[in-house]
C-alpha positions as CSV (number, residue, x, y, z in Angstrom):
1,M,95.0,146.7,192.3
2,P,96.4,147.6,195.8
3,W,99.2,150.1,196.0
4,Y,102.6,149.0,197.4
5,N,105.3,151.1,198.9
6,P,108.6,150.0,197.5
7,L,110.3,150.6,200.8
8,S,108.0,148.1,202.5
9,W,108.7,145.3,200.0
10,N,110.4,142.3,201.5
11,K,112.3,139.4,200.0
12,S,109.3,137.0,200.1
13,E,107.2,139.4,198.1
14,T,109.8,139.9,195.4
15,E,110.3,136.2,195.0
16,T,106.6,135.5,194.7
17,A,106.0,138.3,192.2
18,P,105.1,137.1,188.7
19,K,107.8,137.4,186.1
20,T,107.0,139.0,182.7
21,R,108.4,137.3,179.6
22,L,109.9,139.7,177.1
23,P,108.4,139.4,173.6
24,R,110.5,138.0,170.7
25,R,111.3,140.8,168.4
26,N,113.3,139.0,165.7
27,Y,112.3,136.3,163.1
28,Q,111.7,132.8,164.3
29,S,113.9,131.5,161.5
30,A,116.8,133.6,163.0
31,Q,116.5,132.1,166.5
32,A,119.3,130.1,167.9
33,G,118.5,126.9,169.7
34,R,118.9,123.2,169.8
35,L,116.5,122.5,167.0
36,L,118.2,125.0,164.7
37,A,121.8,124.3,165.6
38,D,122.5,122.7,162.3
39,F,120.8,125.5,160.3
40,H,123.8,127.5,159.2
41,G,124.0,130.3,156.6
42,G,127.0,132.3,155.6
43,T,127.1,135.8,154.3
44,T,128.9,135.2,150.9
45,S,128.5,136.4,147.4
46,A,127.1,134.3,144.6
47,D,130.4,134.0,142.9
48,R,132.2,132.9,146.1
49,E,129.6,130.2,146.6
50,I,129.8,129.0,143.0
51,R,133.5,129.2,142.6
52,T,134.4,126.2,144.8
53,A,131.4,124.1,143.9
54,L,130.8,124.7,140.2
55,K,133.0,121.9,138.8
56,T,131.6,119.3,141.2
57,L,128.0,120.4,140.6
58,R,128.5,120.1,136.8
59,N,130.2,116.7,137.0
60,R,127.5,115.2,139.2
61,S,124.8,116.7,137.1
62,R,126.3,115.1,134.0
63,Q,126.6,111.8,135.8
64,L,123.0,111.8,136.8
65,C,121.9,112.6,133.2
66,R,124.0,109.7,132.0
67,N,122.8,107.1,134.5
68,N,119.7,108.2,136.3
69,P,116.4,107.7,134.4
70,Y,114.6,110.5,136.1
71,A,117.4,113.0,135.2
72,A,117.3,111.8,131.6
73,R,113.5,112.2,131.7
74,A,113.8,115.8,133.0
75,L,116.2,116.6,130.1
76,Q,113.7,115.1,127.7
77,I,110.8,117.1,129.2
78,Y,112.7,120.4,128.9
79,R,113.9,119.6,125.4
80,T,110.5,118.6,124.2
81,Q,108.4,121.3,125.9
82,V,110.7,124.3,125.2
83,C,111.8,123.4,121.6
84,G,109.2,121.1,120.3
85,E,109.2,119.5,116.9
86,K,110.0,122.7,114.9
87,G,111.7,124.9,117.4
88,L,111.6,128.7,117.3
89,S,110.1,130.1,114.0
90,L,110.9,133.5,112.6
91,Q,108.2,135.9,111.6
92,V,109.4,139.3,110.1
93,R,106.7,142.0,110.2
94,A,108.7,145.1,109.2
95,R,106.6,148.0,107.9
96,N,107.1,150.7,105.4
97,V,107.1,153.8,107.7
98,P,106.7,157.0,105.7
99,T,105.8,159.1,108.8
100,G,108.4,157.7,111.2
101,N,105.8,155.8,113.2
102,E,106.6,152.1,113.3
103,N,103.0,151.3,114.0
104,Q,101.8,152.9,110.8
105,G,102.4,152.0,107.2
106,T,101.9,148.9,105.2
107,L,103.8,145.6,105.8
108,D,107.0,145.3,103.7
109,Q,105.9,142.0,102.3
110,V,108.7,141.7,99.8
111,G,111.4,142.5,102.3
112,N,109.9,140.4,105.0
113,A,109.6,137.4,102.7
114,A,113.2,137.9,101.5
115,I,114.6,138.0,105.0
116,E,112.6,134.9,106.1
117,S,113.8,133.0,103.0
118,E,117.5,133.8,103.5
119,W,117.2,133.0,107.2
120,K,115.6,129.6,106.4
121,D,118.5,129.0,104.1
122,W,121.1,129.8,106.8
123,T,119.4,127.6,109.4
124,R,119.8,124.4,107.3
125,R,122.1,121.7,108.6
126,G,125.7,122.2,107.7
127,I,125.5,126.0,107.3
128,C,124.6,127.6,110.6
129,E,127.1,125.7,112.8
130,V,130.8,125.3,112.3
131,T,131.0,121.5,112.6
132,G,128.3,121.0,110.0
133,K,126.5,118.5,112.3
134,H,123.6,120.7,113.5
135,S,120.7,122.5,112.1
136,W,119.0,125.5,113.8
137,I,116.6,123.2,115.7
138,D,119.5,121.1,116.8
139,C,121.3,124.2,118.1
140,Q,118.3,125.2,120.2
141,K,118.1,121.7,121.7
142,L,121.8,121.9,122.5
143,V,121.3,125.2,124.3
144,V,118.4,123.9,126.4
145,D,120.2,120.7,127.3
146,S,123.3,122.6,128.4
147,L,121.4,125.1,130.4
148,I,119.6,122.4,132.4
149,R,122.5,119.9,132.7
150,D,125.6,122.2,132.9
151,G,124.0,125.5,133.9
152,E,125.6,127.5,131.1
153,I,126.9,127.4,127.5
154,L,129.1,129.6,125.3
155,I,128.4,130.4,121.7
156,H,131.2,131.9,119.7
157,F,130.3,134.1,116.7
158,I,132.5,133.0,113.7
159,R,132.6,135.6,111.0
160,S,134.4,134.2,107.9
161,K,133.5,134.8,104.3
162,G,134.7,131.3,103.4
163,A,132.2,129.6,105.8
164,N,129.1,130.2,103.6
165,K,127.7,133.0,101.5
166,F,126.5,134.8,104.6
167,G,129.9,134.7,106.3
168,F,128.5,133.8,109.7
169,Q,128.4,130.6,111.8
170,L,128.0,129.5,115.4
171,Q,130.5,127.6,117.5
172,F,129.2,125.9,120.6
173,L,131.6,125.6,123.6
174,E,130.9,123.7,126.8
175,A,131.3,125.5,130.1
176,D,134.6,123.6,130.6
177,F,136.3,125.9,128.1
178,L,135.8,128.8,130.5
179,D,138.2,128.2,133.4
180,E,136.4,128.8,136.7
181,E,139.8,128.7,138.5
182,Y,141.1,131.8,136.7
183,N,140.5,134.8,139.0
184,K,142.5,138.0,138.9
185,D,142.4,141.7,139.6
186,L,143.5,143.9,136.7
187,P,145.4,147.2,136.9
188,N,142.7,149.1,135.1
189,G,140.1,148.4,137.8
190,S,138.5,145.5,136.0
191,R,138.8,141.9,137.2
192,I,138.6,138.4,136.0
193,V,136.0,136.2,137.8
194,M,136.0,132.5,136.9
195,G,137.4,133.3,133.5
196,V,135.0,136.2,132.8
197,E,136.6,139.6,132.5
198,I,134.1,142.2,133.9
199,S,134.2,146.0,134.3
200,K,133.8,147.9,137.5
201,E,130.0,148.0,136.8
202,G,129.9,144.2,136.3
203,R,129.6,144.3,132.5
204,P,131.3,141.4,130.7
205,L,134.3,142.7,128.7
206,A,135.9,139.5,127.5
207,Y,136.1,135.8,128.1
208,H,139.3,133.9,128.7
209,I,138.7,130.6,126.9
210,Y,140.7,127.5,126.1
211,P,141.1,127.6,122.3
212,G,141.0,124.8,119.7
213,S,138.6,122.1,118.8
214,K,139.9,119.7,121.5
215,H,138.1,119.7,124.9
216,P,140.2,121.0,127.7
217,Y,139.6,117.8,129.7
218,D,140.6,115.4,126.8
219,E,143.5,113.2,127.4
220,G,146.7,115.2,127.6
221,Q,144.9,118.5,127.3
222,Y,144.2,119.4,131.0
223,G,146.6,122.0,132.2
224,Q,148.4,122.3,128.8
225,A,146.1,124.7,126.9
226,V,146.7,128.4,127.0
227,R,143.7,130.7,127.4
228,T,142.7,133.1,124.7
229,R,141.0,136.4,125.4
230,I,137.9,136.8,123.2
231,P,135.9,140.1,123.3
232,A,132.4,139.9,124.8
233,D,130.9,141.0,121.5
234,D,132.0,137.7,119.9
235,I,130.6,135.5,122.7
236,L,127.1,134.7,123.9
237,H,127.3,133.4,127.5
238,L,123.9,131.9,128.4
239,Y,122.9,131.1,131.9
240,H,120.1,131.8,134.4
241,P,121.3,134.3,136.9
242,E,119.7,133.8,140.3
243,R,121.5,136.7,142.1
244,A,122.4,140.1,140.9
245,Q,126.2,139.8,140.9
246,Q,126.3,136.3,139.6
247,T,128.9,135.6,136.9
248,R,128.5,131.9,136.1
249,G,125.6,129.6,136.0
250,V,124.8,126.4,137.9
251,P,122.9,123.3,136.8
252,V,119.2,123.0,137.4
253,F,120.0,119.7,139.1
254,S,122.0,121.5,141.8
255,N,119.3,121.5,144.4
256,V,118.1,117.9,143.8
257,A,121.3,116.1,142.8
258,A,122.0,114.7,146.2
259,R,118.4,113.5,146.7
260,M,118.3,111.9,143.3
261,H,121.6,110.0,144.0
262,M,120.2,108.8,147.4
263,L,116.9,107.7,145.8
264,D,118.8,105.9,143.1
265,A,120.9,104.0,145.7
266,Y,117.7,103.2,147.7
267,E,116.0,101.8,144.6
268,E,119.1,99.6,143.9
269,S,119.1,98.4,147.5
270,E,115.4,97.5,147.3
271,V,115.9,95.7,144.0
272,V,118.8,93.6,145.4
273,A,116.9,92.9,148.6
274,S,113.8,91.8,146.6
275,R,115.8,89.6,144.4
276,L,117.3,87.9,147.4
277,A,113.9,87.5,148.9
278,A,112.6,85.9,145.7
279,S,115.5,83.4,145.8
280,K,114.1,81.5,148.9
281,S,116.5,79.0,150.4
282,L,116.4,76.3,153.1
283,F,119.2,75.7,155.6
284,L,120.0,72.6,157.6
285,E,121.1,73.1,161.2
286,S,123.0,70.4,163.0
287,A,122.8,70.3,166.8
288,D,126.2,68.6,167.3
289,G,127.9,70.8,164.6
290,E,128.8,67.8,162.5
291,G,128.5,68.0,158.7
292,M,125.8,66.1,156.7
293,D,126.4,63.9,153.7
294,G,124.5,65.5,150.9
295,D,123.5,64.3,147.5
296,A,125.8,66.7,145.6
297,Y,128.5,69.3,146.1
298,E,128.7,72.9,144.7
299,D,132.2,74.2,144.2
300,E,133.4,71.1,146.0
301,F,132.4,72.5,149.4
302,A,128.7,72.9,150.4
303,P,126.6,69.7,150.6
304,M,123.4,69.9,148.5
305,L,120.2,68.0,149.3
306,D,118.1,67.2,146.2
307,T,114.3,67.1,146.7
308,E,111.4,66.4,144.3
309,P,107.8,67.7,144.3
310,G,105.7,65.7,146.8
311,S,108.7,63.9,148.3
312,I,109.2,63.3,152.0
313,T,112.8,63.2,153.1
314,T,114.1,61.9,156.5
315,L,116.8,64.1,157.9
316,P,119.7,62.7,159.9
317,P,119.4,62.7,163.7
318,G,120.2,66.1,165.1
319,V,119.6,68.0,161.9
320,K,116.6,70.4,161.5
321,L,115.3,72.5,158.7
322,A,115.7,76.3,159.1
323,P,113.7,78.4,156.5
324,W,114.8,81.9,155.5
325,N,111.9,84.4,154.9
326,P,113.1,87.9,154.2
327,D,110.5,90.8,154.3
328,H,111.0,92.2,150.8
329,P,109.5,93.7,148.7
330,N,108.7,96.3,151.3
331,S,105.1,97.5,151.2
332,A,106.1,101.1,152.2
333,F,108.6,101.4,149.3
334,A,106.0,102.8,146.8
335,D,104.7,105.6,149.0
336,F,108.2,106.7,150.2
337,H,109.5,106.6,146.6
338,K,106.6,108.7,145.4
339,N,107.0,111.4,148.1
340,V,110.7,111.7,147.4
341,L,110.1,111.9,143.6
342,R,107.5,114.7,144.2
343,S,110.1,116.8,145.9
344,I,112.6,116.2,143.1
345,A,110.0,117.2,140.5
346,S,109.3,120.4,142.4
347,G,113.0,121.3,142.4
348,L,113.3,120.6,138.7
349,G,110.2,122.7,137.8
350,V,108.3,119.9,136.2
351,S,105.1,118.1,137.3
352,Y,105.3,114.8,139.2
353,V,103.1,113.1,136.6
354,S,105.5,114.1,133.7
355,L,108.6,113.1,135.6
356,S,107.4,109.8,136.8
357,N,105.1,108.9,133.9
358,N,102.6,107.8,136.6
359,L,99.0,108.6,135.7
360,E,97.7,106.5,138.6
361,G,94.8,108.2,140.5
362,V,95.0,111.5,138.6
363,S,91.8,113.4,137.6
364,Y,91.2,115.9,134.8
365,S,91.4,118.8,137.3
366,S,94.6,117.6,138.9
367,I,96.5,116.8,135.7
368,R,95.3,120.1,134.1
369,Q,96.5,122.1,137.1
370,G,99.9,120.4,137.0
371,T,100.2,120.7,133.3
372,I,99.4,124.4,133.3
373,E,102.0,125.2,136.0
374,E,104.6,123.1,134.1
375,R,103.8,124.9,130.8
376,D,104.1,128.3,132.5
377,N,107.7,127.4,133.4
378,M,108.4,126.1,129.9
379,K,107.0,129.4,128.4
380,M,109.5,131.3,130.6
381,Q,112.2,129.1,129.3
382,Q,111.0,129.8,125.7
383,R,111.1,133.5,126.4
384,F,114.7,133.2,127.8
385,L,115.7,131.2,124.7
386,I,114.2,133.9,122.4
387,E,115.6,137.0,124.1
388,H,119.1,135.6,125.0
389,F,119.8,133.3,122.0
390,A,117.6,133.6,119.0
391,E,117.3,137.4,118.8
392,P,121.0,138.2,119.3
393,V,121.9,135.5,116.7
394,F,119.5,136.9,114.2
395,R,120.7,140.5,114.7
396,E,124.3,139.5,114.2
397,W,123.5,137.2,111.3
398,L,121.6,140.0,109.5
399,R,124.4,142.5,110.1
400,V,127.1,140.2,108.8
401,A,124.9,139.1,105.8
402,V,124.2,142.6,104.8
403,L,127.9,143.5,105.0
404,N,128.7,140.5,102.8
405,R,125.9,141.5,100.3
406,A,124.4,138.1,100.8
407,I,120.7,139.2,100.7
408,P,119.6,139.9,97.2
409,L,117.0,142.5,98.3
410,L,119.7,144.7,99.9
411,Q,122.5,144.2,97.3
412,N,121.6,147.3,95.3
413,V,120.8,149.6,98.2
414,S,123.2,152.4,98.6
415,D,123.3,152.2,102.4
416,P,121.9,148.8,103.4
417,M,122.9,149.2,107.0
418,T,120.2,151.7,107.5
419,R,117.5,149.1,106.8
420,I,118.9,146.6,109.4
421,E,117.2,148.3,112.3
422,K,113.9,148.1,110.4
423,F,114.0,144.4,110.0
424,T,115.5,143.8,113.4
425,R,112.6,145.5,115.1
426,G,110.1,143.7,112.9
427,A,111.5,140.2,113.6
428,H,109.6,138.1,116.0
429,F,110.3,134.5,117.1
430,T,107.5,132.2,118.1
431,G,108.0,129.1,120.2
432,R,106.1,125.9,120.0
433,G,102.4,125.8,121.0
434,F,100.9,123.5,123.5
435,E,98.0,121.1,122.9
436,W,95.0,121.6,125.2
437,V,94.2,119.1,127.9
438,D,90.5,119.0,126.9
439,P,90.3,120.3,123.3
440,Q,86.6,120.5,123.1
441,K,86.1,122.6,126.2
442,E,89.0,125.0,125.5
443,V,88.1,125.4,121.8
444,N,84.6,126.5,122.8
445,A,86.1,128.9,125.4
446,A,88.4,130.3,122.8
447,V,85.5,130.9,120.4
448,Q,83.5,132.7,123.1
449,A,86.5,134.8,123.9
450,L,87.0,135.6,120.3
451,N,83.3,136.5,119.8
452,N,83.4,138.8,122.9
453,G,86.6,140.5,121.9
454,F,88.8,139.1,124.6
455,L,91.1,137.4,122.2
456,S,92.2,138.0,118.6
457,Y,93.0,135.5,115.8
458,T,96.6,136.2,116.4
459,D,96.3,135.3,120.1
460,I,94.7,132.0,119.3
461,Q,97.1,131.0,116.6
462,Q,100.1,131.9,118.7
463,R,98.9,129.4,121.3
464,Y,99.6,126.8,118.7
465,G,103.0,128.4,117.8
466,R,101.7,129.4,114.3
467,D,102.0,132.5,112.3
468,P,98.5,134.1,111.6
469,E,99.6,135.3,108.2
470,E,100.6,131.7,107.2
471,V,97.3,130.4,108.5
472,F,95.3,132.9,106.5
473,A,97.4,132.2,103.4
474,Q,96.9,128.5,103.8
475,L,93.1,128.9,104.2
476,Q,93.0,131.1,101.1
477,A,95.1,128.5,99.2
478,D,92.9,125.7,100.3
479,K,89.8,127.6,99.1
480,L,91.3,128.4,95.7
481,M,92.5,124.8,95.3
482,A,88.9,123.5,96.1
483,E,87.5,125.9,93.5
484,R,90.0,124.8,90.9
485,F,89.0,121.1,91.4
486,G,85.3,122.0,91.5
487,I,84.8,121.0,95.2
488,K,82.5,122.9,97.4
489,L,83.5,123.1,101.0
490,A,80.8,122.4,103.6
491,L,82.6,124.5,106.3
492,E,83.6,128.1,105.9
493,P,86.3,129.0,108.3
494,L,86.2,132.3,110.2
495,G,82.6,132.9,109.4
496,A,79.0,131.8,110.0
497,K,78.6,128.1,109.7
498,S,75.8,127.1,107.4
499,P,74.6,123.5,106.7
500,A,75.7,121.8,103.5
501,F,73.0,120.8,101.1
502,P,73.6,118.2,98.4
503,E,73.3,119.2,94.8
504,I,70.8,117.1,92.7
505,D,71.1,116.9,88.9
């Protein structure tokens, strides 16, 4: 490259010199330009974003669940996949620990059976919930529906000796009982955010709730009720936090509600247009604008011309026939509808096949992949339901029941409260299992994994949502029952399979 003396540069040389473009050092998504002019984003907290939109989001979500079939289907999917037929089942595996190591010692079979029996008694309809309308499985479905549709739900612990022998019941309150318009800074440094009183560290201290059995939005109730401060130890506030400092929950339909509403309106428009297209009509045009004497009148105004099959009618001079041929049903409707519904299914966390009930063109591999991803989401929902609802309710039920001497096993113990922690640690809730897409292939895979030590009997049974102890007990009971009736079983479970030979007298 030749060397140039800067003093000898002239104007023409500088104008013709190539210009070097500076590299872009920031993110492309942060660029400002014509194509991104409508891509705005504000620096706000989660509570500030939720505060002004929560009531509208909740109302629109409820309207979709009332009137939109896909929203109702999404609720059904979550309710069925998370809760199932039997809901969460309790298995208590507390151990007698003489050495202080909870992994050693024998199972306290008597104590475990007593706790499970009393828990089963409490979960019956009319006992566990204050209105007497719901059983334990109904309570779980109510929680799942509320989390998906409303974004949150409140459970009030009612401790009353007159309620039942355990002295403990649950009261379910919709999110409307917690006033999102109540915000206040308190003198002690705490603050009230959308009805939730939180400490400086963000820990809930109390909930300011509209009292009574009447809904705050019932006729004559809005704006009339006075809030009651209930300590946080008496309330379970369930919601899925998406950000760290988030105080209230939003519906799962929040990111798809507008699209579902638009798709619903588009479907209605297509149905109306197709109905009009199916109602073909013929119109008579007159060149001179004069009316035609028809054969009949409709509403004493429009002349009607009656025709018969195969007939030939002579029209008056100057009158011609003008057919109307609309272009509906639209051939592009199905593909467009399918693409929009796919995006809605993605936002709801369910598979398109499940949401649409459309098995057209699916293969074993594709439906298996979609089913596995959907079930992974449902298992996360199960885990949330266990950790945030079932386990806290069980701990409080056991504590109150022991205080009320409602469990026979612990009535004669001098200090029964010392044994609560033992049974609390040993309590495990198991959700429903999921049927396999191809049972033969996956059963063979499970057998191979079991033979090679990759899985245990407990792992396999928990896939079905079963308790291994109950399975072994049932197998033993079946074997004893067969021996009692003099029946020899051809198959021996959990062992080598030998062929069955008939006995000949």
